matplotlib code that plots the C-alpha trace (Angstrom):
import matplotlib.pyplot as plt

x = [-15.1, -12.4, -14.0, -14.1, -10.9, -9.6, -11.3, -9.7, -6.0, -6.2, -7.3, -4.6, -1.8, -3.7, -3.7, -0.4, 2.0, 2.6, 0.5, -2.8, -5.2, -8.0, -11.5, -10.7, -7.0, -4.9, -3.4, -1.6, -4.0, -2.8, 0.5, 1.6, 1.3, 2.6, 5.6, 6.6, 6.3, 2.8, 4.9, 1.7, 0.3, 1.9, 2.1, -1.6, -2.3, -4.0, -7.6, -5.8, -5.6, -9.1, -7.2, -4.3, -5.2, -8.9, -7.4, -5.1, -7.8, -8.6, -5.0, -6.9, -7.6, -9.9, -12.0, -10.1, -10.9, -8.7, -8.7, -6.2, -5.2, -3.6, -4.9, -2.8, -1.4, 2.1, 0.8, -2.4, -5.4, -8.0, -6.1, -7.2, -7.9, -9.6, -10.0, -12.1, -11.6, -13.2, -12.9, -14.8, -13.6, -16.5, -16.3, -17.7, -14.5, -13.7, -15.8, -14.8, -16.2, -14.3, -14.9, -12.4, -12.6, -10.9, -11.1, -12.7, -16.1, -15.5, -14.1, -15.3, -14.7, -16.4, -15.4, -17.5, -15.8, -17.7, -15.2, -15.8, -12.5, -11.6, -9.1, -7.9, -5.4, -4.7, -2.5, -4.1, -6.2, -8.6, -11.2, -13.1, -14.1, -17.5, -16.7, -19.0, -18.2, -19.7, -18.1, -19.6, -18.5, -20.0, -22.4, -21.4, -22.8, -22.7, -22.1, -22.1, -20.8, -20.1, -16.6, -14.8, -11.4, -10.1, -7.2, -4.7, -2.3, -0.7, 2.1, 5.3, 7.8, 7.4, 9.5, 8.0, 4.6, 3.3, 0.6, -1.2, -4.4, -6.3, -8.1, -11.3, -11.4, -14.9, -13.3, -15.7, -16.5, -18.2, -19.9, -21.3, -18.1, -17.6, -14.0, -12.3, -11.6, -8.6, -7.5, -4.3, -2.9, -0.4, 2.1, 4.9, 6.6, 8.0, 10.6, 10.2, 13.9, 12.7, 9.4, 10.0, 11.5, 9.8, 11.1, 8.9, 9.3, 6.5, 5.6, 2.7, 0.8, -1.8, -3.3, -2.3, 1.0, 4.3, 5.3, 5.9, 8.3, 8.2, 10.3, 9.9, 11.6, 10.1, 11.5, 10.1, 12.1, 11.2, 7.2, 6.3, 8.2, 7.8, 10.1, 9.4, 11.1, 10.5, 11.2, 9.7, 9.5, 7.0, 7.5, 10.3, 9.3, 11.2, 9.3, 9.4, 8.0, 7.2, 4.7, 3.6, 2.0, 0.3, -2.2, -4.7, -4.1, -1.4, -0.1, 1.5, 3.1, 4.5, 6.1, 7.0, 9.1, 8.2, 10.6, 8.2, 5.8, 7.6, 7.0, 3.6, 3.0, 0.0, -0.7, -3.0, -5.1, -5.6, -7.6, -7.3, -9.6, -7.2, -4.0, -0.8, -2.2, -2.9, 0.2, 1.8, 0.2, 0.6, 4.2, 4.0, 1.2, 3.5, 6.1, 3.0, 1.5, 3.8, 4.0, 1.9]
y = [25.1, 26.2, 24.2, 20.6, 21.2, 22.3, 19.3, 17.1, 18.6, 17.8, 14.5, 13.6, 15.1, 13.7, 9.9, 10.7, 10.9, 8.3, 10.0, 10.7, 12.6, 12.0, 9.1, 10.0, 8.9, 8.7, 12.4, 13.5, 16.1, 18.0, 20.0, 17.9, 15.2, 16.2, 17.7, 14.3, 12.9, 11.2, 8.9, 9.2, 5.6, 4.4, 8.0, 9.5, 11.6, 14.2, 14.5, 13.8, 10.4, 9.8, 10.0, 7.9, 5.2, 5.5, 3.5, 6.1, 8.9, 7.1, 8.5, 11.5, 12.8, 16.3, 17.7, 18.5, 19.5, 21.0, 22.5, 22.3, 24.0, 23.4, 25.9, 24.9, 21.9, 22.0, 25.2, 23.9, 25.6, 22.4, 20.0, 22.0, 20.2, 21.5, 19.2, 19.3, 17.1, 16.8, 13.9, 14.0, 11.7, 9.9, 6.9, 5.0, 5.9, 8.2, 9.5, 11.1, 13.6, 14.5, 16.5, 17.0, 18.6, 18.2, 19.5, 22.8, 23.7, 21.6, 18.7, 17.9, 14.8, 15.3, 12.5, 12.9, 10.3, 9.0, 7.4, 5.2, 4.4, 2.7, 1.2, -2.3, -1.4, 2.1, 0.4, -1.5, 1.3, 0.4, 2.1, 2.1, 5.0, 4.9, 7.2, 8.7, 10.2, 11.7, 13.1, 15.2, 16.2, 19.8, 19.5, 15.2, 13.4, 13.3, 9.1, 8.5, 5.7, 4.5, 2.2, 1.6, 1.8, 0.1, 0.8, -0.2, 0.8, -0.8, 0.6, -2.8, -1.1, 2.4, 3.9, 2.5, 1.9, 0.4, 0.9, -0.7, 0.5, -0.6, 1.8, 1.1, -2.4, -3.1, -2.4, 0.1, 1.9, 4.6, 5.8, 3.9, 2.8, 1.0, 2.4, 2.0, 3.8, 3.5, 0.5, 1.5, -0.6, 1.0, -0.3, 1.4, 1.8, 4.6, 5.7, 8.0, 7.9, 11.0, 12.2, 15.7, 13.5, 10.8, 8.8, 7.0, 4.7, 3.4, 1.1, 1.9, 0.1, 1.8, -1.8, -0.1, 1.7, 0.1, -0.3, 3.3, 3.8, 6.8, 8.6, 11.6, 12.8, 15.7, 17.1, 19.9, 22.4, 24.8, 23.5, 25.6, 25.2, 21.6, 21.0, 18.2, 16.5, 13.4, 11.6, 9.0, 6.9, 5.9, 8.9, 10.4, 13.3, 15.6, 17.8, 19.5, 21.7, 23.6, 23.7, 26.8, 26.3, 29.1, 27.5, 25.5, 26.4, 24.4, 26.5, 24.4, 24.6, 21.9, 22.7, 19.2, 18.9, 15.7, 14.7, 14.0, 17.5, 19.9, 22.1, 22.4, 23.8, 23.0, 25.0, 23.5, 25.2, 22.7, 23.5, 21.4, 22.0, 20.0, 23.1, 22.8, 19.8, 17.3, 18.5, 16.9, 14.1, 13.2, 13.6, 11.3, 8.9, 6.4, 5.7, 6.2, 3.4, 1.3, 2.1, 0.2]
z = [-37.5, -35.3, -32.4, -34.6, -35.3, -31.7, -30.4, -33.5, -32.5, -28.6, -29.1, -31.6, -29.0, -26.2, -27.6, -29.4, -25.9, -22.7, -20.3, -22.2, -19.3, -21.4, -19.9, -16.4, -16.5, -13.5, -11.8, -9.3, -7.6, -4.5, -4.6, -1.4, -3.6, -6.9, -5.1, -4.4, -7.7, -6.3, -4.0, -1.4, -1.3, 1.8, 3.5, 2.4, 6.1, 4.3, 2.7, -0.8, 0.3, -1.4, -4.8, -3.8, -0.6, 0.9, 3.7, 4.4, 5.3, 8.6, 10.1, 10.3, 14.2, 12.9, 10.3, 7.3, 4.0, 0.7, -2.3, -5.4, -8.3, -11.8, -14.4, -17.5, -16.6, -19.4, -20.6, -22.4, -19.6, -22.0, -19.1, -16.6, -13.4, -9.6, -6.6, -3.6, -0.6, 2.5, 5.5, 8.8, 11.5, 14.0, 16.2, 13.6, 11.4, 8.9, 6.2, 3.1, 0.5, -2.9, -6.3, -9.2, -12.1, -15.4, -18.8, -20.3, -22.0, -24.9, -23.0, -19.4, -16.5, -13.3, -10.7, -7.2, -4.6, -1.6, 0.8, 4.1, 6.4, 9.4, 11.5, 12.8, 16.5, 15.4, 13.1, 9.8, 8.3, 5.6, 2.9, -0.2, -2.8, -4.3, -7.4, -9.5, -13.4, -15.4, -18.7, -21.6, -24.7, -26.5, -28.6, -28.4, -25.6, -22.0, -20.3, -17.1, -14.8, -11.4, -9.7, -6.4, -5.6, -2.3, -0.4, 3.1, 4.6, 7.8, 10.1, 9.9, 12.4, 13.9, 11.3, 8.4, 6.9, 4.1, 0.9, -1.5, -3.2, -6.5, -8.5, -10.5, -9.0, -10.6, -14.1, -14.5, -18.5, -19.8, -23.1, -25.5, -26.9, -23.4, -22.8, -19.4, -16.8, -15.8, -13.5, -11.3, -8.5, -6.4, -3.3, -1.3, 1.6, 3.5, 6.0, 9.1, 10.5, 12.1, 13.0, 10.6, 7.7, 5.3, 2.5, 0.6, -2.5, -4.8, -7.4, -9.9, -12.3, -15.2, -17.1, -19.9, -19.6, -18.1, -14.7, -13.3, -10.2, -8.0, -5.1, -2.7, 0.7, 2.3, 5.4, 7.9, 10.0, 12.1, 12.4, 9.7, 6.0, 4.5, 1.8, -1.1, -3.5, -6.1, -9.2, -11.0, -14.5, -17.6, -17.9, -16.4, -14.4, -11.6, -9.2, -6.1, -3.7, -0.2, 2.1, 4.4, 8.2, 10.4, 12.3, 11.1, 7.2, 5.0, 1.7, -0.8, -4.2, -6.6, -9.3, -12.1, -15.0, -17.5, -19.9, -22.5, -21.9, -19.9, -16.9, -15.0, -11.6, -8.8, -5.7, -2.7, 0.6, 3.2, 6.3, 9.1, 12.3, 14.8, 13.8, 15.5, 17.8, 14.4, 13.0, 16.2, 16.1, 12.4, 13.6, 16.4, 15.0, 13.4, 16.6, 19.2, 18.2, 18.6, 22.7, 25.0]

ax = plt.figure().add_subplot(projection="3d")
ax.plot(x, y, z, "-o")
ax.set_aspect("equal")
plt.show()
Protein backbone atom coordinates (compact mmCIF):
# COMPACT_ATOMS: atom_id res chain seq x y z
CA UNK A 1 0.00 0.00 0.00
CA UNK A 2 2.84 2.41 0.81
CA UNK A 3 4.39 1.81 -2.59
CA UNK A 4 1.08 2.43 -4.36
CA UNK A 5 0.62 5.65 -2.40
CA UNK A 6 4.16 6.76 -3.24
CA UNK A 7 3.62 6.14 -6.97
CA UNK A 8 0.33 8.03 -6.87
CA UNK A 9 1.80 11.02 -5.05
CA UNK A 10 4.82 11.13 -7.35
CA UNK A 11 2.58 10.95 -10.42
CA UNK A 12 0.37 13.80 -9.20
CA UNK A 13 3.42 15.87 -8.30
CA UNK A 14 5.06 15.42 -11.69
CA UNK A 15 2.03 16.21 -13.82
CA UNK A 16 1.10 19.25 -11.75
CA UNK A 17 4.32 21.19 -12.43
CA UNK A 18 5.54 22.82 -15.62
CA UNK A 19 8.70 20.77 -15.92
CA UNK A 20 7.35 17.24 -15.86
CA UNK A 21 10.10 14.61 -16.02
CA UNK A 22 7.94 11.65 -16.98
CA UNK A 23 7.86 9.86 -20.37
CA UNK A 24 11.37 10.80 -21.43
CA UNK A 25 10.93 14.53 -21.04
CA UNK A 26 13.78 16.82 -22.04
CA UNK A 27 16.28 16.97 -19.13
CA UNK A 28 19.56 18.88 -19.10
CA UNK A 29 22.47 16.42 -18.89
CA UNK A 30 26.04 17.24 -17.91
CA UNK A 31 27.25 19.64 -15.24
CA UNK A 32 28.88 21.95 -17.80
CA UNK A 33 25.73 22.41 -19.92
CA UNK A 34 23.48 22.52 -16.85
CA UNK A 35 25.56 25.40 -15.46
CA UNK A 36 24.78 27.22 -18.73
CA UNK A 37 21.03 26.63 -18.16
CA UNK A 38 21.05 24.20 -21.07
CA UNK A 39 22.16 26.81 -23.63
CA UNK A 40 24.54 24.39 -25.31
CA UNK A 41 23.08 23.64 -28.75
CA UNK A 42 25.33 26.05 -30.65
CA UNK A 43 28.50 25.05 -28.75
CA UNK A 44 28.17 21.28 -28.17
CA UNK A 45 31.91 20.62 -28.21
CA UNK A 46 32.09 17.67 -25.82
CA UNK A 47 30.61 14.18 -25.76
CA UNK A 48 27.42 15.44 -24.06
CA UNK A 49 26.58 16.94 -27.45
CA UNK A 50 24.63 13.69 -27.88
CA UNK A 51 21.86 15.28 -25.80
CA UNK A 52 22.06 18.82 -27.23
CA UNK A 53 23.17 18.64 -30.86
CA UNK A 54 24.18 15.35 -32.51
CA UNK A 55 26.13 17.29 -35.16
CA UNK A 56 28.31 18.99 -32.58
CA UNK A 57 30.01 15.70 -31.76
CA UNK A 58 31.89 15.96 -35.08
CA UNK A 59 33.95 18.82 -33.61
CA UNK A 60 35.84 16.37 -31.37
CA UNK A 61 39.34 15.41 -32.48
CA UNK A 62 40.19 12.99 -29.67
CA UNK A 63 38.48 10.07 -27.93
CA UNK A 64 36.36 11.22 -25.00
CA UNK A 65 33.96 9.85 -22.42
CA UNK A 66 31.95 11.56 -19.74
CA UNK A 67 29.94 10.58 -16.67
CA UNK A 68 27.36 12.85 -15.01
CA UNK A 69 25.18 12.29 -11.97
CA UNK A 70 22.39 14.09 -10.19
CA UNK A 71 21.46 11.93 -7.16
CA UNK A 72 18.37 13.77 -5.91
CA UNK A 73 17.15 16.59 -8.16
CA UNK A 74 15.18 19.12 -6.10
CA UNK A 75 15.58 16.89 -3.05
CA UNK A 76 13.81 13.87 -4.57
CA UNK A 77 15.81 10.67 -5.00
CA UNK A 78 12.93 9.39 -7.15
CA UNK A 79 14.15 11.78 -9.86
CA UNK A 80 17.75 10.52 -9.79
CA UNK A 81 19.47 10.94 -13.16
CA UNK A 82 22.78 9.63 -14.46
CA UNK A 83 24.38 9.50 -17.90
CA UNK A 84 27.44 8.15 -19.69
CA UNK A 85 28.62 9.37 -23.10
CA UNK A 86 31.44 8.26 -25.38
CA UNK A 87 32.84 9.67 -28.62
CA UNK A 88 35.34 8.06 -31.00
CA UNK A 89 36.69 10.23 -33.85
CA UNK A 90 37.77 8.29 -36.98
CA UNK A 91 38.67 9.16 -40.57
CA UNK A 92 35.08 8.21 -41.47
CA UNK A 93 33.51 10.62 -38.97
CA UNK A 94 32.78 10.54 -35.26
CA UNK A 95 30.86 7.68 -33.66
CA UNK A 96 29.15 8.21 -30.33
CA UNK A 97 27.38 6.18 -27.68
CA UNK A 98 25.25 7.41 -24.81
CA UNK A 99 23.23 5.97 -21.96
CA UNK A 100 20.85 7.82 -19.65
CA UNK A 101 19.14 6.40 -16.56
CA UNK A 102 16.29 8.22 -14.84
CA UNK A 103 14.11 7.19 -11.92
CA UNK A 104 14.25 4.61 -9.14
CA UNK A 105 13.22 1.02 -8.46
CA UNK A 106 9.48 1.59 -8.97
CA UNK A 107 9.64 3.77 -12.07
CA UNK A 108 12.60 3.83 -14.45
CA UNK A 109 13.40 5.25 -17.86
CA UNK A 110 16.44 4.03 -19.80
CA UNK A 111 17.64 5.72 -23.00
CA UNK A 112 20.48 4.31 -25.11
CA UNK A 113 21.86 6.36 -28.02
CA UNK A 114 23.96 5.49 -31.06
CA UNK A 115 25.35 8.50 -32.93
CA UNK A 116 27.10 9.24 -36.19
CA UNK A 117 28.39 12.70 -37.08
CA UNK A 118 30.68 14.23 -39.67
CA UNK A 119 31.64 17.60 -41.12
CA UNK A 120 31.99 19.49 -44.38
CA UNK A 121 35.08 21.66 -44.78
CA UNK A 122 35.47 21.80 -40.98
CA UNK A 123 32.75 24.47 -40.91
CA UNK A 124 29.48 22.56 -41.12
CA UNK A 125 28.91 19.69 -38.69
CA UNK A 126 25.95 17.33 -38.94
CA UNK A 127 24.84 14.25 -37.08
CA UNK A 128 22.03 11.88 -36.20
CA UNK A 129 21.07 9.91 -33.07
CA UNK A 130 19.27 6.59 -33.02
CA UNK A 131 17.51 6.31 -29.65
CA UNK A 132 16.37 3.15 -27.89
CA UNK A 133 13.82 3.84 -25.13
CA UNK A 134 12.88 1.45 -22.33
CA UNK A 135 10.24 2.25 -19.71
CA UNK A 136 9.71 0.06 -16.65
CA UNK A 137 7.06 0.37 -13.92
CA UNK A 138 7.50 -2.25 -11.22
CA UNK A 139 4.72 -4.83 -10.94
CA UNK A 140 2.91 -3.15 -13.80
CA UNK A 141 4.47 -3.12 -17.24
CA UNK A 142 7.46 -2.46 -19.47
CA UNK A 143 7.57 -0.83 -22.90
CA UNK A 144 10.11 -0.07 -25.62
CA UNK A 145 10.39 2.35 -28.50
CA UNK A 146 12.88 3.91 -30.90
CA UNK A 147 13.30 7.44 -32.19
CA UNK A 148 15.62 9.68 -34.19
CA UNK A 149 17.27 13.02 -33.37
CA UNK A 150 19.23 15.15 -35.83
CA UNK A 151 21.33 18.27 -35.54
CA UNK A 152 23.56 20.66 -37.41
CA UNK A 153 26.19 23.12 -36.22
CA UNK A 154 27.80 25.72 -38.48
CA UNK A 155 30.71 28.13 -38.09
CA UNK A 156 29.30 31.42 -39.42
CA UNK A 157 32.26 33.70 -38.78
CA UNK A 158 35.54 33.35 -36.91
CA UNK A 159 33.71 34.34 -33.72
CA UNK A 160 30.14 32.95 -34.17
CA UNK A 161 28.49 29.53 -34.34
CA UNK A 162 24.92 28.51 -35.20
CA UNK A 163 23.27 25.34 -33.94
CA UNK A 164 19.97 23.49 -34.44
CA UNK A 165 18.63 20.24 -33.06
CA UNK A 166 15.39 18.32 -33.52
CA UNK A 167 14.70 15.72 -30.81
CA UNK A 168 12.38 12.80 -31.60
CA UNK A 169 11.79 13.86 -35.22
CA UNK A 170 9.94 10.59 -35.73
CA UNK A 171 7.24 11.60 -33.22
CA UNK A 172 7.72 8.25 -31.48
CA UNK A 173 5.39 7.05 -28.75
CA UNK A 174 5.72 4.42 -26.02
CA UNK A 175 3.40 2.01 -24.24
CA UNK A 176 -0.10 0.78 -24.97
CA UNK A 177 -1.47 4.26 -24.31
CA UNK A 178 0.84 5.66 -27.02
CA UNK A 179 2.31 8.33 -24.77
CA UNK A 180 4.32 10.67 -26.95
CA UNK A 181 8.01 10.87 -26.17
CA UNK A 182 9.22 14.46 -25.76
CA UNK A 183 9.58 16.24 -29.10
CA UNK A 184 11.84 19.27 -28.80
CA UNK A 185 13.39 21.78 -31.19
CA UNK A 186 16.35 23.95 -30.21
CA UNK A 187 18.29 26.63 -32.04
CA UNK A 188 20.80 29.24 -31.01
CA UNK A 189 23.95 31.25 -31.55
CA UNK A 190 27.21 31.21 -29.64
CA UNK A 191 29.73 34.04 -29.74
CA UNK A 192 33.43 33.72 -28.96
CA UNK A 193 34.89 37.26 -28.77
CA UNK A 194 38.02 35.79 -27.17
CA UNK A 195 39.37 32.27 -27.18
CA UNK A 196 38.58 31.90 -23.46
CA UNK A 197 35.09 33.42 -23.47
CA UNK A 198 31.77 32.05 -24.80
CA UNK A 199 28.38 33.79 -24.91
CA UNK A 200 25.38 31.60 -25.73
CA UNK A 201 21.82 32.53 -26.73
CA UNK A 202 19.18 29.90 -27.42
CA UNK A 203 15.50 29.28 -28.08
CA UNK A 204 13.88 25.97 -27.18
CA UNK A 205 10.40 24.68 -28.06
CA UNK A 206 8.98 21.53 -26.54
CA UNK A 207 5.76 20.87 -28.47
CA UNK A 208 3.91 20.44 -25.14
CA UNK A 209 5.22 23.58 -23.44
CA UNK A 210 5.64 27.32 -24.14
CA UNK A 211 8.68 28.73 -25.94
CA UNK A 212 11.73 28.88 -23.69
CA UNK A 213 14.69 31.26 -23.91
CA UNK A 214 18.14 30.36 -22.56
CA UNK A 215 21.41 32.28 -22.17
CA UNK A 216 24.80 31.28 -20.80
CA UNK A 217 28.31 32.61 -20.21
CA UNK A 218 31.54 30.64 -19.90
CA UNK A 219 34.92 32.14 -19.01
CA UNK A 220 38.18 30.22 -18.75
CA UNK A 221 41.30 31.43 -17.00
CA UNK A 222 44.71 30.05 -15.97
CA UNK A 223 44.07 27.12 -18.38
CA UNK A 224 42.70 25.17 -15.42
CA UNK A 225 39.43 26.77 -14.31
CA UNK A 226 36.16 27.50 -16.13
CA UNK A 227 33.44 29.67 -14.59
CA UNK A 228 29.88 29.42 -15.93
CA UNK A 229 26.47 30.97 -15.45
CA UNK A 230 23.08 30.91 -17.14
CA UNK A 231 19.43 31.95 -17.06
CA UNK A 232 16.28 30.64 -18.69
CA UNK A 233 12.53 31.10 -18.99
CA UNK A 234 9.56 28.70 -19.03
CA UNK A 235 10.34 27.74 -16.36
CA UNK A 236 12.40 30.55 -14.81
CA UNK A 237 15.82 29.14 -13.94
CA UNK A 238 19.20 30.43 -12.76
CA UNK A 239 22.39 28.43 -12.79
CA UNK A 240 26.12 28.55 -12.21
CA UNK A 241 29.06 26.24 -12.05
CA UNK A 242 32.76 25.59 -12.21
CA UNK A 243 35.05 23.32 -14.18
CA UNK A 244 38.53 22.23 -13.09
CA UNK A 245 40.89 20.87 -15.75
CA UNK A 246 44.04 18.84 -15.23
CA UNK A 247 45.72 16.92 -18.03
CA UNK A 248 43.11 14.55 -19.54
CA UNK A 249 40.53 15.02 -16.76
CA UNK A 250 37.87 17.69 -16.34
CA UNK A 251 35.74 17.89 -13.18
CA UNK A 252 32.50 19.88 -13.43
CA UNK A 253 29.98 21.01 -10.86
CA UNK A 254 26.76 22.99 -11.33
CA UNK A 255 24.04 24.54 -9.20
CA UNK A 256 20.66 25.01 -10.79
CA UNK A 257 17.73 26.90 -9.28
CA UNK A 258 14.17 26.62 -10.58
CA UNK A 259 11.60 29.12 -9.37
CA UNK A 260 9.03 26.32 -9.38
CA UNK A 261 11.08 23.52 -7.80
CA UNK A 262 14.02 25.01 -5.91
CA UNK A 263 17.74 24.25 -5.92
CA UNK A 264 19.52 21.20 -7.28
CA UNK A 265 23.04 20.29 -8.35
CA UNK A 266 24.93 18.00 -10.70
CA UNK A 267 28.47 16.67 -10.94
CA UNK A 268 30.39 15.36 -13.93
CA UNK A 269 33.72 13.88 -14.93
CA UNK A 270 35.06 14.05 -18.47
CA UNK A 271 38.15 12.30 -19.80
CA UNK A 272 39.50 13.54 -23.13
CA UNK A 273 42.52 11.59 -24.34
CA UNK A 274 43.93 14.65 -26.09
CA UNK A 275 44.58 16.31 -22.74
CA UNK A 276 45.87 19.88 -22.86
CA UNK A 277 46.29 19.72 -26.64
CA UNK A 278 42.58 18.92 -27.08
CA UNK A 279 41.60 21.84 -24.86
CA UNK A 280 43.80 24.27 -26.80
CA UNK A 281 42.49 23.01 -30.14
CA UNK A 282 38.90 23.37 -28.97
CA UNK A 283 39.44 27.00 -27.98
CA UNK A 284 41.05 27.87 -31.35
CA UNK A 285 38.93 25.61 -33.56
CA UNK A 286 36.42 28.27 -34.61
CA UNK A 287 39.01 30.89 -35.48
CA UNK A 288 41.37 28.43 -37.20
CA UNK A 289 38.65 27.07 -39.47
CA UNK A 290 38.65 30.38 -41.39
CA UNK A 291 42.40 30.46 -41.90
CA UNK A 292 43.63 29.50 -45.34
